[in-house]
C-alpha positions as CSV (number, residue, x, y, z in Angstrom):
1,M,52.9,25.8,-0.2
2,K,56.1,24.5,-1.6
3,I,54.3,22.4,-4.2
4,L,52.5,25.6,-5.5
5,E,55.9,27.4,-5.7
6,N,57.3,24.6,-7.7
7,V,54.4,24.6,-10.1
8,I,54.8,28.4,-10.7
9,H,58.6,27.9,-11.2
10,A,57.9,25.2,-13.8
11,V,55.4,27.4,-15.7
12,F,57.1,30.8,-15.5
13,G,60.8,29.7,-15.1
14,C,61.1,31.6,-11.8
15,Y,59.5,31.7,-8.3
16,K,58.2,35.2,-8.9
17,P,55.2,35.2,-11.2
18,P,54.8,37.9,-14.0
19,K,53.2,41.2,-13.1
20,W,49.9,40.4,-14.7
21,C,49.2,37.6,-12.2
22,S,51.4,38.6,-9.2
23,I,48.5,39.8,-7.1
24,S,46.1,37.0,-7.8
25,C,48.6,34.2,-7.6
26,W,50.2,35.4,-4.4
27,A,46.8,36.1,-2.9
28,F,45.8,32.5,-3.8
29,M,49.0,31.2,-2.2
30,E,48.3,33.1,0.9
31,Y,44.8,31.7,1.0
32,L,46.2,28.1,0.7
33,S,48.7,28.9,3.4
34,T,45.9,29.9,5.7
35,I,43.9,26.7,4.9
36,Q,47.0,24.6,5.5
37,E,47.6,26.2,8.9
38,W,44.0,25.8,9.9
39,T,43.9,22.1,9.0
40,N,47.2,21.5,10.8
41,N,45.8,23.2,14.0
42,N,42.4,21.5,13.7
43,S,43.1,18.1,12.4
44,G,40.9,16.3,14.9
45,Y,37.9,18.6,14.2
46,L,38.4,18.2,10.4
47,S,38.5,14.4,10.8
48,L,35.2,14.6,12.7
49,L,33.6,16.7,10.0
50,I,34.8,14.3,7.3
51,F,33.4,11.3,9.3
52,L,30.0,13.0,9.8
53,A,29.8,14.0,6.1
54,G,30.5,10.4,5.1
55,L,27.9,9.2,7.5
56,V,25.2,11.5,6.1
57,V,26.0,10.5,2.6
58,S,25.9,6.8,3.5
59,V,22.5,7.2,5.2
60,W,21.2,9.1,2.2
61,F,22.3,6.4,-0.2
62,A,20.8,3.6,2.1
63,K,17.4,5.4,2.2
64,K,17.4,6.0,-1.5
65,N,18.2,2.3,-2.2
66,K,15.4,1.3,0.2
67,R,12.9,3.5,-1.5
68,T,14.0,2.2,-4.9
69,K,13.5,-1.4,-3.7
70,E,10.1,-0.6,-2.2
71,S,8.9,1.1,-5.4
72,N,9.8,-1.9,-7.4
73,V,7.8,-4.4,-5.4
74,D,5.9,-6.6,-7.8
75,L,2.5,-7.8,-6.5
76,S,-0.2,-9.5,-8.4
77,I,-3.9,-9.5,-7.4
78,E,-6.6,-11.8,-8.7
79,I,-10.3,-11.8,-8.0
80,I,-11.5,-15.4,-8.0
81,D,-15.1,-15.6,-9.2
82,H,-16.3,-18.6,-7.1
83,A,-16.8,-16.6,-3.9
84,S,-16.7,-13.0,-5.0
85,M,-20.1,-11.3,-5.1
86,C,-22.2,-8.5,-3.6
87,T,-25.8,-8.1,-2.5
88,S,-28.0,-5.2,-1.3
89,F,-31.1,-5.7,0.8
90,D,-33.6,-3.7,2.9
91,T,-32.8,-3.6,6.6
92,G,-36.4,-2.9,7.6
93,N,-35.5,0.5,9.0
94,S,-36.4,3.9,7.4
95,Q,-35.2,7.4,7.6
96,G,-38.1,9.7,7.1
97,S,-40.0,8.3,4.1
98,S,-37.0,6.5,2.7
99,K,-36.3,2.9,3.3
100,L,-32.8,2.0,4.4
101,H,-30.7,-0.7,2.8
102,R,-27.3,-2.4,3.4
103,T,-24.8,-3.7,0.9
104,A,-22.5,-6.6,1.8
105,L,-19.6,-7.6,-0.4
106,I,-17.2,-10.5,-0.4
107,L,-14.0,-11.0,-2.5
108,Y,-12.1,-14.2,-2.9
109,L,-8.6,-12.9,-3.6
110,K,-5.3,-14.5,-4.6
111,I,-2.3,-12.3,-3.9
112,I,1.1,-13.3,-5.5
113,N,4.4,-11.9,-4.3
114,K,6.6,-11.7,-7.4
115,N,9.4,-9.9,-5.5
116,E,12.6,-11.3,-4.1
117,N,11.7,-9.9,-0.6
118,P,8.8,-10.9,1.7
119,I,5.7,-8.7,1.7
120,R,3.4,-8.1,4.7
121,I,-0.2,-7.4,3.7
122,G,-1.9,-4.5,5.5
123,D,-5.3,-2.9,4.9
124,I,-7.6,-3.9,2.0
125,R,-10.5,-1.7,0.8
126,V,-12.9,-2.0,-2.1
127,G,-14.9,0.5,-4.2
128,Y,-18.0,-0.2,-6.3
129,R,-19.7,1.8,-9.1
130,S,-22.8,3.1,-7.5
131,Q,-26.3,4.0,-8.8
132,S,-25.8,7.7,-7.8
133,H,-27.8,9.8,-10.3
134,E,-25.5,12.8,-9.7
135,N,-22.5,10.9,-11.1
136,P,-23.3,7.5,-12.6
137,E,-19.5,6.7,-12.8
138,S,-18.8,7.5,-9.2
139,W,-17.2,5.0,-6.9
140,Y,-18.3,4.4,-3.4
141,W,-15.6,3.0,-1.1
142,L,-15.8,0.6,1.7
143,N,-12.7,1.4,3.6
144,N,-12.9,-1.0,6.6
145,E,-13.1,-4.8,6.4
146,T,-15.9,-6.4,8.4
147,T,-15.5,-9.6,10.5
148,M,-17.5,-12.5,9.2
149,V,-19.6,-14.5,11.7
150,E,-18.6,-17.7,9.9
151,E,-16.6,-18.8,6.8
152,Y,-18.4,-18.4,3.4
153,K,-19.8,-21.6,1.9
154,S,-21.0,-22.5,-1.5
155,P,-22.4,-25.6,-3.1
156,M,-20.1,-27.8,-5.1
157,G,-21.9,-30.8,-6.6
158,D,-23.5,-32.7,-3.7
159,K,-20.9,-31.2,-1.2
160,V,-20.3,-27.8,0.3
161,K,-17.0,-25.9,-0.1
162,I,-15.8,-23.7,2.7
163,Y,-13.6,-20.8,1.7
164,P,-10.8,-19.7,4.0
165,Y,-10.3,-16.2,5.3
166,L,-7.5,-14.1,4.0
167,K,-6.8,-12.1,7.2
168,Q,-9.4,-13.2,9.7
169,A,-8.6,-15.9,12.3
170,S,-10.9,-19.0,12.0
171,V,-12.6,-20.6,15.0
172,N,-12.2,-23.9,13.2
173,S,-8.4,-23.6,13.0
174,S,-5.6,-23.2,15.5
175,I,-3.2,-21.9,12.9
176,P,-2.4,-18.2,13.6
177,V,-3.0,-15.6,10.9
178,N,0.2,-14.7,9.1
179,M,-0.1,-11.9,6.5
180,T,3.6,-12.2,5.4
181,I,3.9,-13.6,1.8
182,E,7.3,-15.0,1.1
183,P,9.2,-14.3,-2.2
184,Y,7.4,-15.9,-5.2
185,D,4.7,-17.3,-3.0
186,S,1.0,-16.6,-2.8
187,K,-1.9,-16.4,-0.4
188,N,-5.6,-16.7,-1.1
189,G,-8.7,-16.1,1.0
190,T,-11.9,-14.1,1.5
191,V,-12.2,-10.5,2.6
192,Y,-15.6,-9.2,3.6
193,F,-17.2,-5.7,3.8
194,E,-20.5,-4.4,5.1
195,Q,-21.8,-1.0,4.4
196,D,-23.6,1.2,6.9
197,E,-27.3,1.5,6.6
198,S,-27.8,3.8,3.6
199,G,-30.6,5.5,1.7
200,G,-31.0,6.5,-1.9
201,Y,-28.7,5.3,-4.6
202,L,-25.6,4.3,-2.6
203,I,-25.9,0.7,-3.9
204,P,-23.9,-1.1,-6.5
205,Y,-24.9,-0.4,-10.1
206,M,-25.6,-3.7,-11.9
207,D,-25.0,-4.2,-15.6
208,D,-27.3,-6.3,-17.8
209,D,-25.1,-9.4,-17.1
210,F,-25.8,-9.1,-13.4
211,R,-22.3,-7.9,-12.7
212,V,-20.9,-5.0,-10.7
213,N,-17.7,-3.1,-11.4
214,V,-15.4,-3.0,-8.4
215,I,-11.9,-1.7,-7.6
216,V,-9.9,-3.5,-4.9
217,E,-6.9,-1.8,-3.2
218,V,-4.3,-3.8,-1.3
219,N,-1.8,-2.1,0.9
220,D,1.3,-3.4,2.6
221,N,2.8,-2.4,6.0
222,I,5.4,0.1,4.5
223,G,3.1,2.3,2.4
224,N,3.0,0.5,-1.0
225,K,-0.4,-0.1,-2.6
226,W,-1.8,-2.0,-5.6
227,T,-5.2,-1.8,-7.2
228,L,-7.2,-4.0,-9.5
229,E,-10.4,-3.3,-11.3
230,G,-12.7,-6.3,-11.8
231,R,-16.3,-7.4,-12.1
232,I,-18.3,-9.5,-9.6
233,R,-21.8,-11.0,-9.5
234,K,-24.7,-9.3,-7.8
235,V,-26.8,-11.9,-6.0
236,K,-30.0,-11.8,-4.1
237,I,-29.6,-12.0,-0.3
238,E,-32.0,-15.0,-0.1
239,A,-29.8,-17.1,-2.3
240,I,-26.7,-16.4,-0.3
241,R,-28.3,-17.0,3.1
242,E,-29.4,-20.6,2.1
243,L,-25.9,-21.7,3.1
244,N,-24.7,-18.5,4.9
245,P,-27.5,-17.4,7.2
246,Y,-25.4,-14.6,8.9
247,F,-24.2,-13.0,5.6
248,G,-24.9,-9.2,5.8
249,L,-25.7,-9.4,9.5
250,T,-22.4,-8.6,11.3
251,R,-23.1,-4.9,11.9
252,Q,-26.7,-5.6,13.0
253,L,-25.6,-8.3,15.5
254,C,-22.9,-5.9,16.9
255,D,-25.5,-3.2,17.3
256,E,-27.9,-5.5,19.1
257,S,-25.3,-6.7,21.5
258,A,-24.0,-3.2,22.3
């Protein structure tokens, strides 16, 4: 209150303001006096309010900073051609007059963490361009990974190469599955999908070069996702089962054992 009086005296040369501001200035001084009296009587309560306000602001800035870091996560996905392919085959069942078929798809992925923080890989799903006549450019999504009966194998010269799983535990290894990728590190392995028995044109559309367009979506455990569009081979089931006799049979075996 005294400070404001000194300011008025310095401006107007007296403690009494001119008539044109007497009401407003003194009303303002009375208002400040009321505030000063309230703060003096409620200093503890005011300190609590200031503390809570500071806490809210701190939490808000922390969450904003966390969201910014998450949105800047840099992840690279590669589809490695050696063990990435799909196939469609008749199941021997029918629905009415229509024969049913199943599509099985395997991707050999390399995932690179280009961020300074670890990343934990979550769900992976894949979509393929189907033969649907209603929309030739439509994508059919396989949202759930399927457990493989055994690791995928392919010939390599006079030997056989066995490809590791990306997320599935192997019966041939005692090493537990760890889906955390450390900063600037990478992880590679196969992910496998089987489609339910389907009819009609819900099968991958194959181009003249025997390739199928696919989109793979990789999610982490905090809501981030990354997508990559690529092309994989479409192969006859007989050729795949020469070394992988259970390829495309996981769902059938589960149904038979249920």
